[in-house]
Predicted model as a PDB file, atoms N, CA, C, CB and O in Angstrom, pLDDT in the B-factor column:
MODEL        1                                                                  
ATOM      1  N   MET A   1     160.752  67.732 -47.926  1.00 83.00           N  
ATOM      2  CA  MET A   1     160.272  69.052 -47.598  1.00 83.00           C  
ATOM      3  C   MET A   1     159.118  68.933 -46.608  1.00 83.00           C  
ATOM      4  CB  MET A   1     159.840  69.810 -48.868  1.00 83.00           C  
ATOM      5  O   MET A   1     158.119  68.275 -46.902  1.00 83.00           O  
ATOM      6  N   PRO A   2     159.241  69.558 -45.443  1.00 85.00           N  
ATOM      7  CA  PRO A   2     158.163  69.452 -44.447  1.00 85.00           C  
ATOM      8  C   PRO A   2     156.906  70.197 -44.894  1.00 85.00           C  
ATOM      9  CB  PRO A   2     158.636  70.000 -43.094  1.00 85.00           C  
ATOM     10  O   PRO A   2     156.967  71.226 -45.566  1.00 85.00           O  
ATOM     11  N   THR A   3     155.781  69.643 -44.500  1.00 92.00           N  
ATOM     12  CA  THR A   3     154.503  70.288 -44.795  1.00 92.00           C  
ATOM     13  C   THR A   3     154.260  71.402 -43.779  1.00 92.00           C  
ATOM     14  CB  THR A   3     153.334  69.253 -44.773  1.00 92.00           C  
ATOM     15  O   THR A   3     154.915  71.442 -42.737  1.00 92.00           O  
ATOM     16  N   PRO A   4     153.327  72.307 -44.071  1.00 94.00           N  
ATOM     17  CA  PRO A   4     153.017  73.361 -43.099  1.00 94.00           C  
ATOM     18  C   PRO A   4     152.552  72.804 -41.751  1.00 94.00           C  
ATOM     19  CB  PRO A   4     151.948  74.282 -43.661  1.00 94.00           C  
ATOM     20  O   PRO A   4     152.850  73.387 -40.709  1.00 94.00           O  
ATOM     21  N   GLY A   5     151.833  71.696 -41.761  1.00 94.00           N  
ATOM     22  CA  GLY A   5     151.384  71.081 -40.511  1.00 94.00           C  
ATOM     23  C   GLY A   5     152.550  70.595 -39.669  1.00 94.00           C  
ATOM     24  O   GLY A   5     152.569  70.779 -38.452  1.00 94.00           O  
ATOM     25  N   GLU A   6     153.528  69.971 -40.328  1.00 94.00           N  
ATOM     26  CA  GLU A   6     154.718  69.500 -39.609  1.00 94.00           C  
ATOM     27  C   GLU A   6     155.502  70.668 -39.024  1.00 94.00           C  
ATOM     28  CB  GLU A   6     155.620  68.679 -40.543  1.00 94.00           C  
ATOM     29  O   GLU A   6     155.998  70.588 -37.900  1.00 94.00           O  
ATOM     30  N   LEU A   7     155.613  71.750 -39.786  1.00 94.00           N  
ATOM     31  CA  LEU A   7     156.318  72.933 -39.278  1.00 94.00           C  
ATOM     32  C   LEU A   7     155.601  73.532 -38.067  1.00 94.00           C  
ATOM     33  CB  LEU A   7     156.448  73.991 -40.384  1.00 94.00           C  
ATOM     34  O   LEU A   7     156.236  73.922 -37.088  1.00 94.00           O  
ATOM     35  N   PHE A   8     154.273  73.599 -38.146  1.00 95.00           N  
ATOM     36  CA  PHE A   8     153.498  74.163 -37.048  1.00 95.00           C  
ATOM     37  C   PHE A   8     153.618  73.308 -35.789  1.00 95.00           C  
ATOM     38  CB  PHE A   8     152.032  74.302 -37.451  1.00 95.00           C  
ATOM     39  O   PHE A   8     153.846  73.831 -34.699  1.00 95.00           O  
ATOM     40  N   VAL A   9     153.465  71.998 -35.940  1.00 95.00           N  
ATOM     41  CA  VAL A   9     153.572  71.094 -34.792  1.00 95.00           C  
ATOM     42  C   VAL A   9     154.985  71.139 -34.219  1.00 95.00           C  
ATOM     43  CB  VAL A   9     153.200  69.646 -35.196  1.00 95.00           C  
ATOM     44  O   VAL A   9     155.161  71.134 -33.001  1.00 95.00           O  
ATOM     45  N   GLY A  10     155.987  71.183 -35.089  1.00 94.00           N  
ATOM     46  CA  GLY A  10     157.366  71.285 -34.628  1.00 94.00           C  
ATOM     47  C   GLY A  10     157.620  72.569 -33.854  1.00 94.00           C  
ATOM     48  O   GLY A  10     158.338  72.565 -32.854  1.00 94.00           O  
ATOM     49  N   MET A  11     157.032  73.667 -34.315  1.00 95.00           N  
ATOM     50  CA  MET A  11     157.193  74.938 -33.616  1.00 95.00           C  
ATOM     51  C   MET A  11     156.521  74.899 -32.240  1.00 95.00           C  
ATOM     52  CB  MET A  11     156.613  76.083 -34.457  1.00 95.00           C  
ATOM     53  O   MET A  11     157.082  75.393 -31.262  1.00 95.00           O  
ATOM     54  N   ILE A  12     155.351  74.326 -32.165  1.00 96.00           N  
ATOM     55  CA  ILE A  12     154.641  74.210 -30.885  1.00 96.00           C  
ATOM     56  C   ILE A  12     155.420  73.316 -29.924  1.00 96.00           C  
ATOM     57  CB  ILE A  12     153.216  73.650 -31.100  1.00 96.00           C  
ATOM     58  O   ILE A  12     155.606  73.666 -28.759  1.00 96.00           O  
ATOM     59  N   MET A  13     155.875  72.161 -30.414  1.00 96.00           N  
ATOM     60  CA  MET A  13     156.644  71.248 -29.558  1.00 96.00           C  
ATOM     61  C   MET A  13     157.946  71.895 -29.093  1.00 96.00           C  
ATOM     62  CB  MET A  13     156.947  69.940 -30.306  1.00 96.00           C  
ATOM     63  O   MET A  13     158.349  71.713 -27.944  1.00 96.00           O  
ATOM     64  N   GLY A  14     158.598  72.639 -29.961  1.00 95.00           N  
ATOM     65  CA  GLY A  14     159.822  73.334 -29.580  1.00 95.00           C  
ATOM     66  C   GLY A  14     159.580  74.388 -28.514  1.00 95.00           C  
ATOM     67  O   GLY A  14     160.389  74.547 -27.600  1.00 95.00           O  
ATOM     68  N   SER A  15     158.463  75.112 -28.626  1.00 97.00           N  
ATOM     69  CA  SER A  15     158.129  76.126 -27.621  1.00 97.00           C  
ATOM     70  C   SER A  15     157.827  75.495 -26.269  1.00 97.00           C  
ATOM     71  CB  SER A  15     156.934  76.958 -28.083  1.00 97.00           C  
ATOM     72  O   SER A  15     158.291  75.975 -25.235  1.00 97.00           O  
ATOM     73  N   ILE A  16     157.059  74.433 -26.280  1.00 97.00           N  
ATOM     74  CA  ILE A  16     156.762  73.721 -25.029  1.00 97.00           C  
ATOM     75  C   ILE A  16     158.041  73.127 -24.454  1.00 97.00           C  
ATOM     76  CB  ILE A  16     155.708  72.606 -25.261  1.00 97.00           C  
ATOM     77  O   ILE A  16     158.255  73.152 -23.242  1.00 97.00           O  
ATOM     78  N   GLY A  17     158.891  72.594 -25.328  1.00 97.00           N  
ATOM     79  CA  GLY A  17     160.164  72.035 -24.897  1.00 97.00           C  
ATOM     80  C   GLY A  17     161.057  73.075 -24.245  1.00 97.00           C  
ATOM     81  O   GLY A  17     161.739  72.778 -23.264  1.00 97.00           O  
ATOM     82  N   LEU A  18     161.063  74.288 -24.776  1.00 97.00           N  
ATOM     83  CA  LEU A  18     161.849  75.358 -24.164  1.00 97.00           C  
ATOM     84  C   LEU A  18     161.345  75.651 -22.752  1.00 97.00           C  
ATOM     85  CB  LEU A  18     161.792  76.633 -25.027  1.00 97.00           C  
ATOM     86  O   LEU A  18     162.140  75.874 -21.839  1.00 97.00           O  
ATOM     87  N   GLY A  19     160.028  75.650 -22.577  1.00 97.00           N  
ATOM     88  CA  GLY A  19     159.460  75.859 -21.245  1.00 97.00           C  
ATOM     89  C   GLY A  19     159.866  74.760 -20.276  1.00 97.00           C  
ATOM     90  O   GLY A  19     160.247  75.043 -19.140  1.00 97.00           O  
ATOM     91  N   TYR A  20     159.789  73.521 -20.710  1.00 97.00           N  
ATOM     92  CA  TYR A  20     160.210  72.395 -19.869  1.00 97.00           C  
ATOM     93  C   TYR A  20     161.698  72.487 -19.544  1.00 97.00           C  
ATOM     94  CB  TYR A  20     159.903  71.057 -20.564  1.00 97.00           C  
ATOM     95  O   TYR A  20     162.111  72.226 -18.415  1.00 97.00           O  
ATOM     96  N   PHE A  21     162.500  72.860 -20.543  1.00 97.00           N  
ATOM     97  CA  PHE A  21     163.949  72.951 -20.348  1.00 97.00           C  
ATOM     98  C   PHE A  21     164.298  74.018 -19.306  1.00 97.00           C  
ATOM     99  CB  PHE A  21     164.649  73.266 -21.683  1.00 97.00           C  
ATOM    100  O   PHE A  21     165.105  73.773 -18.409  1.00 97.00           O  
ATOM    101  N   VAL A  22     163.696  75.184 -19.424  1.00 97.00           N  
ATOM    102  CA  VAL A  22     163.964  76.267 -18.471  1.00 97.00           C  
ATOM    103  C   VAL A  22     163.478  75.883 -17.077  1.00 97.00           C  
ATOM    104  CB  VAL A  22     163.286  77.578 -18.930  1.00 97.00           C  
ATOM    105  O   VAL A  22     164.174  76.122 -16.090  1.00 97.00           O  
ATOM    106  N   TYR A  23     162.295  75.293 -16.992  1.00 96.00           N  
ATOM    107  CA  TYR A  23     161.771  74.840 -15.707  1.00 96.00           C  
ATOM    108  C   TYR A  23     162.689  73.807 -15.064  1.00 96.00           C  
ATOM    109  CB  TYR A  23     160.373  74.257 -15.884  1.00 96.00           C  
ATOM    110  O   TYR A  23     162.990  73.893 -13.874  1.00 96.00           O  
ATOM    111  N   GLY A  24     163.127  72.842 -15.843  1.00 96.00           N  
ATOM    112  CA  GLY A  24     163.999  71.794 -15.319  1.00 96.00           C  
ATOM    113  C   GLY A  24     165.348  72.331 -14.874  1.00 96.00           C  
ATOM    114  O   GLY A  24     165.898  71.882 -13.868  1.00 96.00           O  
ATOM    115  N   ARG A  25     165.883  73.292 -15.620  1.00 96.00           N  
ATOM    116  CA  ARG A  25     167.183  73.859 -15.261  1.00 96.00           C  
ATOM    117  C   ARG A  25     167.091  74.698 -13.986  1.00 96.00           C  
ATOM    118  CB  ARG A  25     167.727  74.712 -16.412  1.00 96.00           C  
ATOM    119  O   ARG A  25     167.969  74.618 -13.127  1.00 96.00           O  
ATOM    120  N   LYS A  26     166.044  75.492 -13.861  1.00 97.00           N  
ATOM    121  CA  LYS A  26     165.904  76.363 -12.691  1.00 97.00           C  
ATOM    122  C   LYS A  26     165.594  75.592 -11.418  1.00 97.00           C  
ATOM    123  CB  LYS A  26     164.820  77.383 -12.935  1.00 97.00           C  
ATOM    124  O   LYS A  26     166.039  75.975 -10.336  1.00 97.00           O  
ATOM    125  N   ASN A  27     164.839  74.514 -11.538  1.00 95.00           N  
ATOM    126  CA  ASN A  27     164.420  73.760 -10.359  1.00 95.00           C  
ATOM    127  C   ASN A  27     165.215  72.487 -10.131  1.00 95.00           C  
ATOM    128  CB  ASN A  27     162.978  73.419 -10.473  1.00 95.00           C  
ATOM    129  O   ASN A  27     164.911  71.725  -9.214  1.00 95.00           O  
ATOM    130  N   GLY A  28     166.219  72.248 -10.945  1.00 93.00           N  
ATOM    131  CA  GLY A  28     167.055  71.073 -10.776  1.00 93.00           C  
ATOM    132  C   GLY A  28     166.341  69.760 -11.036  1.00 93.00           C  
ATOM    133  O   GLY A  28     166.648  68.749 -10.404  1.00 93.00           O  
ATOM    134  N   ARG A  29     165.396  69.766 -11.954  1.00 94.00           N  
ATOM    135  CA  ARG A  29     164.648  68.545 -12.290  1.00 94.00           C  
ATOM    136  C   ARG A  29     165.171  67.997 -13.618  1.00 94.00           C  
ATOM    137  CB  ARG A  29     163.103  68.829 -12.372  1.00 94.00           C  
ATOM    138  O   ARG A  29     164.874  68.521 -14.692  1.00 94.00           O  
ATOM    139  N   PHE A  30     165.954  66.932 -13.509  1.00 96.00           N  
ATOM    140  CA  PHE A  30     166.604  66.377 -14.690  1.00 96.00           C  
ATOM    141  C   PHE A  30     165.607  65.831 -15.703  1.00 96.00           C  
ATOM    142  CB  PHE A  30     167.561  65.287 -14.285  1.00 96.00           C  
ATOM    143  O   PHE A  30     165.817  65.972 -16.908  1.00 96.00           O  
ATOM    144  N   VAL A  31     164.532  65.212 -15.241  1.00 96.00           N  
ATOM    145  CA  VAL A  31     163.563  64.608 -16.170  1.00 96.00           C  
ATOM    146  C   VAL A  31     162.905  65.694 -17.020  1.00 96.00           C  
ATOM    147  CB  VAL A  31     162.482  63.800 -15.392  1.00 96.00           C  
ATOM    148  O   VAL A  31     162.765  65.525 -18.231  1.00 96.00           O  
ATOM    149  N   ALA A  32     162.503  66.798 -16.407  1.00 96.00           N  
ATOM    150  CA  ALA A  32     161.902  67.896 -17.161  1.00 96.00           C  
ATOM    151  C   ALA A  32     162.914  68.517 -18.112  1.00 96.00           C  
ATOM    152  CB  ALA A  32     161.350  68.963 -16.209  1.00 96.00           C  
ATOM    153  O   ALA A  32     162.567  68.872 -19.238  1.00 96.00           O  
ATOM    154  N   LEU A  33     164.145  68.648 -17.679  1.00 96.00           N  
ATOM    155  CA  LEU A  33     165.199  69.209 -18.524  1.00 96.00           C  
ATOM    156  C   LEU A  33     165.438  68.320 -19.742  1.00 96.00           C  
ATOM    157  CB  LEU A  33     166.503  69.377 -17.722  1.00 96.00           C  
ATOM    158  O   LEU A  33     165.523  68.821 -20.863  1.00 96.00           O  
ATOM    159  N   ALA A  34     165.547  67.017 -19.536  1.00 97.00           N  
ATOM    160  CA  ALA A  34     165.794  66.084 -20.633  1.00 97.00           C  
ATOM    161  C   ALA A  34     164.599  66.036 -21.593  1.00 97.00           C  
ATOM    162  CB  ALA A  34     166.090  64.677 -20.081  1.00 97.00           C  
ATOM    163  O   ALA A  34     164.785  66.022 -22.810  1.00 97.00           O  
ATOM    164  N   CYS A  35     163.392  66.010 -21.059  1.00 97.00           N  
ATOM    165  CA  CYS A  35     162.208  65.987 -21.924  1.00 97.00           C  
ATOM    166  C   CYS A  35     162.092  67.284 -22.716  1.00 97.00           C  
ATOM    167  CB  CYS A  35     160.934  65.761 -21.090  1.00 97.00           C  
ATOM    168  O   CYS A  35     161.686  67.269 -23.878  1.00 97.00           O  
ATOM    169  N   GLY A  36     162.441  68.387 -22.104  1.00 97.00           N  
ATOM    170  CA  GLY A  36     162.438  69.663 -22.823  1.00 97.00           C  
ATOM    171  C   GLY A  36     163.416  69.663 -23.967  1.00 97.00           C  
ATOM    172  O   GLY A  36     163.103  70.131 -25.062  1.00 97.00           O  
ATOM    173  N   LEU A  37     164.595  69.144 -23.724  1.00 97.00           N  
ATOM    174  CA  LEU A  37     165.597  69.059 -24.786  1.00 97.00           C  
ATOM    175  C   LEU A  37     165.119  68.142 -25.912  1.00 97.00           C  
ATOM    176  CB  LEU A  37     166.937  68.552 -24.221  1.00 97.00           C  
ATOM    177  O   LEU A  37     165.270  68.468 -27.089  1.00 97.00           O  
ATOM    178  N   LEU A  38     164.548  67.011 -25.552  1.00 97.00           N  
ATOM    179  CA  LEU A  38     164.024  66.087 -26.565  1.00 97.00           C  
ATOM    180  C   LEU A  38     162.859  66.696 -27.345  1.00 97.00           C  
ATOM    181  CB  LEU A  38     163.577  64.783 -25.906  1.00 97.00           C  
ATOM    182  O   LEU A  38     162.741  66.483 -28.552  1.00 97.00           O  
ATOM    183  N   LEU A  39     161.994  67.457 -26.657  1.00 97.00           N  
ATOM    184  CA  LEU A  39     160.880  68.108 -27.347  1.00 97.00           C  
ATOM    185  C   LEU A  39     161.372  69.146 -28.351  1.00 97.00           C  
ATOM    186  CB  LEU A  39     159.944  68.766 -26.334  1.00 97.00           C  
ATOM    187  O   LEU A  39     160.735  69.357 -29.382  1.00 97.00           O  
ATOM    188  N   MET A  40     162.485  69.787 -28.063  1.00 96.00           N  
ATOM    189  CA  MET A  40     163.020  70.777 -28.987  1.00 96.00           C  
ATOM    190  C   MET A  40     163.713  70.131 -30.188  1.00 96.00           C  
ATOM    191  CB  MET A  40     163.989  71.687 -28.262  1.00 96.00           C  
ATOM    192  O   MET A  40     163.759  70.728 -31.263  1.00 96.00           O  
ATOM    193  N   VAL A  41     164.251  68.925 -30.021  1.00 96.00           N  
ATOM    194  CA  VAL A  41     165.087  68.327 -31.053  1.00 96.00           C  
ATOM    195  C   VAL A  41     164.342  67.310 -31.926  1.00 96.00           C  
ATOM    196  CB  VAL A  41     166.272  67.665 -30.413  1.00 96.00           C  
ATOM    197  O   VAL A  41     164.604  67.236 -33.126  1.00 96.00           O  
ATOM    198  N   PHE A  42     163.432  66.535 -31.358  1.00 95.00           N  
ATOM    199  CA  PHE A  42     162.868  65.414 -32.109  1.00 95.00           C  
ATOM    200  C   PHE A  42     162.106  65.811 -33.373  1.00 95.00           C  
ATOM    201  CB  PHE A  42     161.959  64.644 -31.223  1.00 95.00           C  
ATOM    202  O   PHE A  42     162.101  65.013 -34.310  1.00 95.00           O  
ATOM    203  N   PRO A  43     161.455  66.987 -33.478  1.00 93.00           N  
ATOM    204  CA  PRO A  43     160.756  67.291 -34.736  1.00 93.00           C  
ATOM    205  C   PRO A  43     161.673  67.345 -35.964  1.00 93.00           C  
ATOM    206  CB  PRO A  43     160.041  68.608 -34.602  1.00 93.00           C  
ATOM    207  O   PRO A  43     161.197  67.213 -37.091  1.00 93.00           O  
ATOM    208  N   TYR A  44     162.975  67.536 -35.759  1.00 93.00           N  
ATOM    209  CA  TYR A  44     163.908  67.534 -36.888  1.00 93.00           C  
ATOM    210  C   TYR A  44     164.087  66.142 -37.481  1.00 93.00           C  
ATOM    211  CB  TYR A  44     165.255  68.081 -36.452  1.00 93.00           C  
ATOM    212  O   TYR A  44     164.455  66.011 -38.649  1.00 93.00           O  
ATOM    213  N   PHE A  45     163.833  65.112 -36.697  1.00 94.00           N  
ATOM    214  CA  PHE A  45     164.101  63.749 -37.121  1.00 94.00           C  
ATOM    215  C   PHE A  45     162.851  62.926 -37.401  1.00 94.00           C  
ATOM    216  CB  PHE A  45     164.909  63.068 -36.090  1.00 94.00           C  
ATOM    217  O   PHE A  45     162.948  61.846 -37.983  1.00 94.00           O  
ATOM    218  N   VAL A  46     161.682  63.411 -37.002  1.00 93.00           N  
ATOM    219  CA  VAL A  46     160.434  62.658 -37.174  1.00 93.00           C  
ATOM    220  C   VAL A  46     159.570  63.380 -38.200  1.00 93.00           C  
ATOM    221  CB  VAL A  46     159.669  62.499 -35.813  1.00 93.00           C  
ATOM    222  O   VAL A  46     159.301  64.574 -38.066  1.00 93.00           O  
ATOM    223  N   GLY A  47     159.140  62.654 -39.220  1.00 89.00           N  
ATOM    224  CA  GLY A  47     158.274  63.226 -40.236  1.00 89.00           C  
ATOM    225  C   GLY A  47     156.826  62.861 -39.984  1.00 89.00           C  
ATOM    226  O   GLY A  47     156.536  61.813 -39.406  1.00 89.00           O  
ATOM    227  N   GLY A  48     155.935  63.703 -40.406  1.00 92.00           N  
ATOM    228  CA  GLY A  48     154.508  63.441 -40.250  1.00 92.00           C  
ATOM    229  C   GLY A  48     153.930  64.136 -39.023  1.00 92.00           C  
ATOM    230  O   GLY A  48     154.557  64.198 -37.966  1.00 92.00           O  
ATOM    231  N   VAL A  49     152.733  64.650 -39.190  1.00 95.00           N  
ATOM    232  CA  VAL A  49     152.087  65.391 -38.102  1.00 95.00           C  
ATOM    233  C   VAL A  49     151.697  64.459 -36.962  1.00 95.00           C  
ATOM    234  CB  VAL A  49     150.848  66.135 -38.619  1.00 95.00           C  
ATOM    235  O   VAL A  49     151.970  64.759 -35.799  1.00 95.00           O  
ATOM    236  N   TRP A  50     151.063  63.336 -37.276  1.00 96.00           N  
ATOM    237  CA  TRP A  50     150.580  62.443 -36.219  1.00 96.00           C  
ATOM    238  C   TRP A  50     151.694  61.805 -35.410  1.00 96.00           C  
ATOM    239  CB  TRP A  50     149.731  61.367 -36.815  1.00 96.00           C  
ATOM    240  O   TRP A  50     151.574  61.728 -34.187  1.00 96.00           O  
ATOM    241  N   PRO A  51     152.778  61.341 -36.032  1.00 96.00           N  
ATOM    242  CA  PRO A  51     153.885  60.828 -35.212  1.00 96.00           C  
ATOM    243  C   PRO A  51     154.502  61.904 -34.319  1.00 96.00           C  
ATOM    244  CB  PRO A  51     154.962  60.236 -36.107  1.00 96.00           C  
ATOM    245  O   PRO A  51     154.879  61.634 -33.179  1.00 96.00           O  
ATOM    246  N   GLN A  52     154.602  63.129 -34.850  1.00 96.00           N  
ATOM    247  CA  GLN A  52     155.133  64.216 -34.030  1.00 96.00           C  
ATOM    248  C   GLN A  52     154.218  64.507 -32.844  1.00 96.00           C  
ATOM    249  CB  GLN A  52     155.317  65.479 -34.875  1.00 96.00           C  
ATOM    250  O   GLN A  52     154.692  64.724 -31.729  1.00 96.00           O  
ATOM    251  N   LEU A  53     152.921  64.512 -33.084  1.00 96.00           N  
ATOM    252  CA  LEU A  53     151.980  64.747 -31.984  1.00 96.00           C  
ATOM    253  C   LEU A  53     152.043  63.631 -30.949  1.00 96.00           C  
ATOM    254  CB  LEU A  53     150.555  64.875 -32.522  1.00 96.00           C  
ATOM    255  O   LEU A  53     152.029  63.894 -29.747  1.00 96.00           O  
ATOM    256  N   GLY A  54     152.111  62.392 -31.411  1.00 96.00           N  
ATOM    257  CA  GLY A  54     152.157  61.259 -30.483  1.00 96.00           C  
ATOM    258  C   GLY A  54     153.400  61.289 -29.613  1.00 96.00           C  
ATOM    259  O   GLY A  54     153.310  61.153 -28.393  1.00 96.00           O  
ATOM    260  N   ILE A  55     154.554  61.465 -30.229  1.00 96.00           N  
ATOM    261  CA  ILE A  55     155.799  61.507 -29.466  1.00 96.00           C  
ATOM    262  C   ILE A  55     155.817  62.716 -28.549  1.00 96.00           C  
ATOM    263  CB  ILE A  55     157.012  61.535 -30.404  1.00 96.00           C  
ATOM    264  O   ILE A  55     156.273  62.627 -27.409  1.00 96.00           O  
ATOM    265  N   GLY A  56     155.324  63.844 -29.038  1.00 96.00           N  
ATOM    266  CA  GLY A  56     155.292  65.059 -28.228  1.00 96.00           C  
ATOM    267  C   GLY A  56     154.426  64.919 -26.986  1.00 96.00           C  
ATOM    268  O   GLY A  56     154.818  65.343 -25.898  1.00 96.00           O  
ATOM    269  N   VAL A  57     153.257  64.326 -27.146  1.00 97.00           N  
ATOM    270  CA  VAL A  57     152.368  64.137 -25.997  1.00 97.00           C  
ATOM    271  C   VAL A  57     153.008  63.210 -24.967  1.00 97.00           C  
ATOM    272  CB  VAL A  57     151.011  63.569 -26.452  1.00 97.00           C  
ATOM    273  O   VAL A  57     152.930  63.463 -23.764  1.00 97.00           O  
ATOM    274  N   VAL A  58     153.637  62.140 -25.442  1.00 96.00           N  
ATOM    275  CA  VAL A  58     154.311  61.222 -24.512  1.00 96.00           C  
ATOM    276  C   VAL A  58     155.423  61.943 -23.763  1.00 96.00           C  
ATOM    277  CB  VAL A  58     154.884  60.003 -25.266  1.00 96.00           C  
ATOM    278  O   VAL A  58     155.553  61.792 -22.548  1.00 96.00           O  
ATOM    279  N   LEU A  59     156.226  62.725 -24.477  1.00 96.00           N  
ATOM    280  CA  LEU A  59     157.322  63.449 -23.819  1.00 96.00           C  
ATOM    281  C   LEU A  59     156.808  64.523 -22.853  1.00 96.00           C  
ATOM    282  CB  LEU A  59     158.226  64.095 -24.871  1.00 96.00           C  
ATOM    283  O   LEU A  59     157.464  64.831 -21.858  1.00 96.00           O  
ATOM    284  N   MET A  60     155.642  65.087 -23.148  1.00 96.00           N  
ATOM    285  CA  MET A  60     155.075  66.071 -22.227  1.00 96.00           C  
ATOM    286  C   MET A  60     154.525  65.414 -20.961  1.00 96.00           C  
ATOM    287  CB  MET A  60     153.971  66.862 -22.921  1.00 96.00           C  
ATOM    288  O   MET A  60     154.496  66.043 -19.904  1.00 96.00           O  
ATOM    289  N   LEU A  61     154.091  64.164 -21.056  1.00 97.00           N  
ATOM    290  CA  LEU A  61     153.523  63.473 -19.898  1.00 97.00           C  
ATOM    291  C   LEU A  61     154.589  62.857 -18.993  1.00 97.00           C  
ATOM    292  CB  LEU A  61     152.574  62.394 -20.363  1.00 97.00           C  
ATOM    293  O   LEU A  61     154.334  62.647 -17.807  1.00 97.00           O  
ATOM    294  N   VAL A  62     155.763  62.567 -19.520  1.00 96.00           N  
ATOM    295  CA  VAL A  62     156.801  61.880 -18.741  1.00 96.00           C  
ATOM    296  C   VAL A  62     157.167  62.650 -17.472  1.00 96.00           C  
ATOM    297  CB  VAL A  62     158.049  61.675 -19.597  1.00 96.00           C  
ATOM    298  O   VAL A  62     157.234  62.024 -16.413  1.00 96.00           O  
ATOM    299  N   PRO A  63     157.409  63.971 -17.505  1.00 95.00           N  
ATOM    300  CA  PRO A  63     157.749  64.661 -16.241  1.00 95.00           C  
ATOM    301  C   PRO A  63     156.623  64.609 -15.208  1.00 95.00           C  
ATOM    302  CB  PRO A  63     158.098  66.116 -16.525  1.00 95.00           C  
ATOM    303  O   PRO A  63     156.885  64.589 -14.005  1.00 95.00           O  
ATOM    304  N   TRP A  64     155.380  64.587 -15.670  1.00 93.00           N  
ATOM    305  CA  TRP A  64     154.264  64.515 -14.720  1.00 93.00           C  
ATOM    306  C   TRP A  64     154.168  63.128 -14.088  1.00 93.00           C  
ATOM    307  CB  TRP A  64     152.940  64.865 -15.422  1.00 93.00           C  
ATOM    308  O   TRP A  64     153.763  62.992 -12.934  1.00 93.00           O  
ATOM    309  N   LEU A  65     154.542  62.109 -14.846  1.00 94.00           N  
ATOM    310  CA  LEU A  65     154.483  60.748 -14.308  1.00 94.00           C  
ATOM    311  C   LEU A  65     155.635  60.449 -13.349  1.00 94.00           C  
ATOM    312  CB  LEU A  65     154.492  59.742 -15.444  1.00 94.00           C  
ATOM    313  O   LEU A  65     155.489  59.621 -12.449  1.00 94.00           O  
ATOM    314  N   PHE A  66     156.771  61.107 -13.530  1.00 88.00           N  
ATOM    315  CA  PHE A  66     157.954  60.854 -12.702  1.00 88.00           C  
ATOM    316  C   PHE A  66     158.254  62.021 -11.766  1.00 88.00           C  
ATOM    317  CB  PHE A  66     159.165  60.579 -13.586  1.00 88.00           C  
ATOM    318  O   PHE A  66     159.416  62.396 -11.612  1.00 88.00           O  
ATOM    319  N   ARG A  67     157.258  62.589 -11.155  1.00 80.00           N  
ATOM    320  CA  ARG A  67     157.471  63.687 -10.209  1.00 80.00           C  
ATOM    321  C   ARG A  67     158.068  63.224  -8.950  1.00 80.00           C  
ATOM    322  CB  ARG A  67     156.210  64.389  -9.913  1.00 80.00           C  
ATOM    323  O   ARG A  67     158.310  64.028  -8.050  1.00 80.00           O  
TER     324      ARG A  67                                                      
ENDMDL                                                                          
END                                                                             
C-alpha cells in the first residue's frame, strides 16, 4: 500500500511527465517524449519517496542535457 508521500510524489512526477510528453510530441523531440512517458509510468513500479524523487529528477534533467 503506497504511503501518502509516494502518492503525492507520483502525482507530481506524472503531471510533469505529461508536460514533457506533450512538449516532445508537438515539437518532435523524441528524448522529451520518452522521458515524459517514463515520468508518467515509473512511479507505479518504484516504491519509496526518495527513490521516486531521485529517478524523477534524473529523468527531468535528461532532455536538458541532450538538447
